[in-house]
NUDREN-546034 format. One record per residue (C-alpha): x negated, y, z; residue in one letter. Coordinates in steps of 0.2 Angstrom, whole numbers, padded with zeros to 4 digits, always signed. Layout:
BEGIN
XYZA...
END
This chain:
BEGIN
+0436-0242-0076M+0443-0231-0065S+0446-0214-0069A+0435-0204-0057I+0422-0214-0062R+0424-0212-0081S+0422-0193-0077R+0407-0193-0067I+0398-0206-0080Y+0404-0194-0093E+0396-0179-0085L+0379-0190-0082V+0380-0192-0100R+0382-0174-0104S+0370-0167-0091R+0357-0180-0091L+0358-0188-0111G+0347-0172-0118R+0335-0172-0109T+0316-0183-0112G+0323-0194-0098V+0341-0198-0105G+0333-0199-0123R+0321-0213-0116A+0330-0223-0107L+0344-0219-0119G+0360-0215-0110I+0367-0204-0122A+0370-0219-0133H+0378-0230-0120L+0397-0227-0120R+0401-0235-0103T+0396-0237-0085F+0393-0257-0091E+0382-0253-0104D+0371-0240-0093F+0370-0253-0078R+0365-0267-0092A+0353-0255-0100A+0344-0243-0087V+0335-0254-0073P+0335-0250-0053V+0322-0236-0049F+0313-0236-0032D+0311-0219-0025P+0291-0218-0029A+0295-0226-0047T+0310-0212-0047H+0299-0198-0043A+0285-0204-0057A+0298-0209-0068E+0314-0198-0068I+0312-0183-0056E+0292-0177-0063H+0301-0178-0080H+0315-0166-0076L+0303-0153-0067G+0315-0140-0057F+0330-0152-0062G+0345-0152-0071V+0355-0142-0057V+0358-0121-0059D+0364-0115-0043P+0375-0102-0055D+0383-0116-0063D+0400-0111-0064P+0403-0131-0064E+0389-0135-0052L+0400-0141-0039D+0411-0154-0053E+0392-0158-0056V+0390-0164-0035L+0403-0171-0035G+0403-0165-0014L+0423-0153-0018A+0431-0171-0021R+0432-0177-0004E+0428-0164+0006R+0449-0161+0008V+0451-0179+0009D+0436-0178+0026Q+0443-0161+0033A+0463-0168+0033E+0455-0184+0041I+0444-0174+0054W+0461-0163+0061R+0470-0179+0061A+0456-0185+0073F+0454-0170+0084A+0473-0169+0087G+0475-0149+0080R+0476-0140+0061P+0466-0127+0066E+0453-0133+0080P+0439-0121+0087R+0422-0131+0080V+0405-0130+0087G+0392-0133+0075L+0376-0139+0080W+0367-0139+0065L+0347-0135+0062G+0338-0129+0049R+0334-0141+0033A+0318-0143+0022K+0333-0147+0009T+0345-0132+0011P+0357-0141-0003G+0362-0153+0011V+0363-0141+0025E+0375-0131+0012Q+0386-0144+0007A+0388-0149+0027L+0392-0133+0033F+0406-0133+0018A+0411-0150+0024D+0414-0143+0043V+0421-0125+0036R+0434-0135+0026A+0440-0143+0044L+0440-0124+0053A+0428-0108+0052E+0414-0113+0065P+0417-0101+0082V+0400-0106+0087L+0381-0112+0076R+0369-0118+0086L+0351-0121+0076E+0340-0127+0090R+0344-0136+0107L+0328-0128+0116D+0341-0125+0130D+0351-0138+0135P+0360-0125+0149E+0363-0112+0139R+0371-0122+0123A+0384-0129+0137V+0388-0110+0140A+0391-0106+0124D+0401-0121+0122L+0412-0116+0136V+0412-0095+0131A+0418-0101+0114A+0433-0114+0122E+0425-0126+0108V+0437-0140+0105E+0428-0151+0092V+0408-0153+0094L+0400-0156+0076W+0382-0165+0078T+0369-0173+0067P+0365-0184+0080S+0373-0191+0096L+0358-0190+0106S+0360-0172+0106A+0374-0174+0116V+0364-0187+0128R+0351-0173+0130L+0363-0159+0136V+0370-0174+0148E+0355-0178+0154G+0354-0159+0157A+0369-0155+0167V+0368-0172+0174R+0388-0174+0169R+0399-0179+0155P+0401-0164+0144I+0416-0162+0144E+0416-0162+0165G+0409-0144+0161V+0417-0141+0143V+0435-0142+0146P+0444-0136+0131S+0432-0150+0121L+0444-0164+0112R+0432-0175+0099A+0416-0176+0094I+0410-0180+0077I+0391-0185+0072A+0383-0192+0057T+0367-0200+0066Y+0363-0213+0082D+0381-0217+0085L+0377-0231+0096R+0367-0219+0107T+0374-0222+0126P+0381-0206+0132V+0390-0201+0147R+0405-0193+0140S+0422-0205+0138R+0426-0193+0122L+0434-0200+0103P+0418-0199+0093V+0423-0201+0074M+0405-0204+0063A+0404-0190+0049A+0398-0196+0031G+0380-0194+0024R+0373-0184+0010I+0356-0186+0004R+0344-0173-0005G+0335-0166-0011P+0350-0159-0022D+0362-0164-0014P+0373-0183-0017V+0385-0189-0007R+0384-0208-0002L+0400-0207+0013S+0412-0201+0021V+0423-0203+0037S+0436-0215+0037S+0453-0214+0043S+0451-0231+0050R+0433-0227+0058S+0430-0236+0074V+0416-0227+0078R+0400-0229+0067A+0409-0234+0052A+0413-0223+0034T+0415-0227+0019T+0408-0224+0003L+0409-0207-0006A+0415-0216-0023M+0423-0200-0030R+0408-0188-0028S+0395-0201-0038A+0391-0217-0046L+0387-0230-0032L+0382-0248-0033E+0375-0261-0019L+0360-0271-0020L+0362-0287-0010P+0348-0289+0003L+0343-0307+0007H+0341-0315+0022D+0319-0307+0029P+0321-0322+0044E+0319-0335+0029V+0300-0330+0024D+0299-0314+0034G+0298-0303+0020R+0314-0291+0013T+0321-0297-0005K+0335-0288-0016V+0344-0296-0027A+0339-0295-0046E+0358-0285-0052E+0369-0272-0042T+0387-0277-0040I+0398-0263-0039L+0406-0258-0021P+0423-0266-0027E+0413-0281-0025Q+0407-0283-0010A+0408-0297+0005R+0413-0293+0022P+0399-0294+0034W+0386-0295+0021E+0372-0281+0017R+0366-0267+0006Y+0358-0256+0000E+0368-0242-0009V+0362-0237-0026V+0367-0220-0032V+0368-0211-0049T+0372-0193-0049A+0373-0178-0064P+0361-0169-0051A+0346-0179-0059G+0348-0196-0050V+0346-0212-0059V+0351-0230-0054R+0339-0226-0036L+0339-0235-0021R+0343-0225-0009T+0333-0231+0007G+0354-0231+0015H+0358-0250+0021F+0373-0256+0026V+0384-0268+0032R+0400-0271+0024V+0414-0272+0038V+0429-0269+0027G+0439-0261+0014F+0450-0241+0013D+0464-0241+0003M+0457-0232-0014P+0466-0214-0019P+0477-0212-0037T+0464-0204-0047D+0450-0222-0041L+0460-0236-0039A+0450-0249-0032V+0446-0251-0013P+0434-0243-0006R+0422-0251+0007P+0420-0248+0024R+0401-0248+0030I+0393-0246+0048V+0373-0242+0044P+0359-0252+0048L+0342-0248+0052P+0329-0249+0038P+0320-0268+0036P+0302-0268+0044P+0287-0263+0030E+0277-0275+0024D+0258-0272+0029V+0243-0272+0018R+0228-0280+0024L+0211-0283+0014E+0215-0300+0005G+0235-0301+0013C+0250-0295+0015T+0259-0298+0031L+0277-0299+0031A+0282-0286+0042G+0298-0292+0051S+0286-0306+0056W+0274-0294+0064L+0289-0286+0074A+0292-0303+0081A+0274-0308+0086A+0275-0291+0093V+0291-0295+0104R+0285-0312+0110Q+0268-0306+0117A+0277-0301+0131F+0278-0314+0145R+0291-0311+0158P+0276-0306+0170E+0272-0291+0157D+0279-0274+0158P+0294-0271+0149A+0292-0263+0133L+0297-0248+0128V+0293-0244+0109A+0280-0250+0100A+0272-0245+0081E+0262-0256+0070V+0250-0249+0056R+0234-0253+0047P+0220-0247+0057D+0212-0232+0048P+0200-0234+0060A+0192-0248+0053A+0176-0253+0045D+0185-0260+0026A+0177-0270+0016L+0165-0264-0001E+0176-0263-0015P+0169-0277-0031E+0157-0267-0041A+0163-0268-0058S+0149-0279-0067A+0136-0266-0078A+0135-0278-0093S+0154-0272-0096L+0150-0255-0101R+0143-0247-0117L+0132-0233-0118P+0141-0216-0121P+0133-0214-0139F+0144-0228-0144F+0161-0220-0142A+0163-0210-0159E+0156-0228-0169T+0169-0242-0171E+0160-0252-0157L+0169-0237-0148G+0185-0245-0151G+0188-0262-0151T+0176-0265-0134I+0186-0262-0115R+0178-0252-0103S+0176-0258-0089A+0190-0261-0075P+0190-0249-0063S+0183-0253-0044P+0197-0260-0032R+0201-0250-0016T+0196-0257-0002A+0212-0261+0012R+0211-0259+0030P+0205-0275+0040R+0216-0274+0056N+0231-0269+0064L+0234-0256+0076W+0248-0259+0088V+0252-0244+0099R+0262-0249+0113V+0274-0238+0127E+0277-0250+0143V+0289-0246+0159Q+0279-0246+0174G+0262-0250+0178H+0250-0257+0167A+0236-0268+0171P+0219-0264+0162S+0220-0279+0153E+0236-0278+0146L+0231-0274+0130G+0218-0287+0127A+0232-0301+0131R+0242-0292+0118L+0227-0292+0103S+0225-0311+0105A+0243-0317+0106R+0249-0306+0093I+0232-0313+0085D+0239-0331+0088D+0254-0329+0084D+0251-0320+0066L+0241-0335+0064R+0252-0347+0067R+0266-0341+0054R+0254-0333+0041M+0241-0345+0034P+0233-0334+0021A+0230-0322+0040Y+0222-0337+0048A+0210-0342+0034Y+0204-0324+0034L+0202-0323+0053R+0190-0337+0052D+0179-0333+0038R+0177-0316+0046G+0187-0304+0034S+0200-0298+0046L+0197-0293+0062A+0208-0296+0078A+0221-0281+0080P+0217-0267+0090R+0230-0263+0104V+0230-0246+0112E+0243-0242+0128L+0251-0226+0126L+0255-0215+0139P+0276-0216+0149Q+0286-0205+0140G+0277-0200+0124A+0293-0211+0117Y+0308-0200+0125A+0294-0184+0122D+0294-0189+0102E+0313-0192+0102Q+0317-0175+0112Q+0306-0166+0100R+0317-0173+0084V+0333-0169+0095V+0330-0152+0098R+0330-0149+0080R+0347-0154+0079L+0342-0162+0062W+0341-0178+0056G+0342-0196+0067P+0331-0197+0083A+0329-0217+0080G+0331-0228+0095E+0319-0239+0105P+0309-0252+0096G+0295-0260+0085I+0292-0248+0071R+0282-0253+0055I+0274-0242+0045V+0265-0249+0029G+0252-0236+0026R
END
């Protein structure tokens, strides 16, 4: 095991081993990271919140701790990333303009600001993009050479307002660094570099900029936290996203395979599935203290969620395919769609538990009270149909919603026998299709972009499981 990985794991043992969670998992007795991986399970976010974060209370990170930088591990990659940014900008001390909004997780915001300051002290910071033309004027006045923004969609919004490439109105601008939406088409011909990602609430670095970056590619931050990769199976096989039973180390990754990043950090993160899905596209040479190659990755959209209805679970990828294939060549083009259980549907009544299984309360203090099981709790009812919200381009005839509902229903019957059986017996109803006004998705996307925080997303079909 590399020296830096051993040092990070010793921090995990020292910080978490003496907590209640650490004692329950036996972390203090697991001498190596290999022992830790073999003994401690991988947690999804909900289970991690209930079994790890809840018992850690307010966490194990003290803001006044003199070893805070070492515990969070953010500074280990910061200097190298700043050197990559300087080489990319072509200036030793470029004039940096920072577009960064206020976050609900201040630790992540502070970490990102520290990353930018490692490159150069920003000459301009903008926290909201309410007035694109004023934002451009500020860039011109400050003679900004490098623009750092969380989303490339912010550049697209500004270019739409001024109706020309951003370098056409900001002649001093030489490069753009962005974290999200790197495939968003923009008018600018300036070089764009992908910034790394930091996960909150306690900041944990997942990736950093790559010296061999091709716009969207970053490198796993293996010097900041203990990272693993969870292989993903092909959802096209049975429509449902499945993950492997065991993780692999990053240096064991195979090019062009899909993975989910799993992270362990001294800040109170224990083998957490981050929801950061990536594809490995190559490897970068290791630094001297790591001794293993670091995967170069590109982000992938999260797989569609499964939707639970009364009596069956519908695979998210098949739901997306059913909506997409419901449109015929003669129909208006699909802009965006959202599929979720219908909250307005009348759910089936839950089955009542048998009264004969209950005992009168005066038996509770007798020997019968300890030997007779209480009745099972009533089962929670689930929705009986889907709610599909659709925005189309151009005029939508009044009967389009009914046609789409029938086509989606027929497609799901063909793909899922359980769904067809429940539809035939009347336990489920046909999907409810709602046509949204034109521009609804663009308005939502602009609201996100103007906050200057997080991804704006791309038009597509969004599946919401709950």
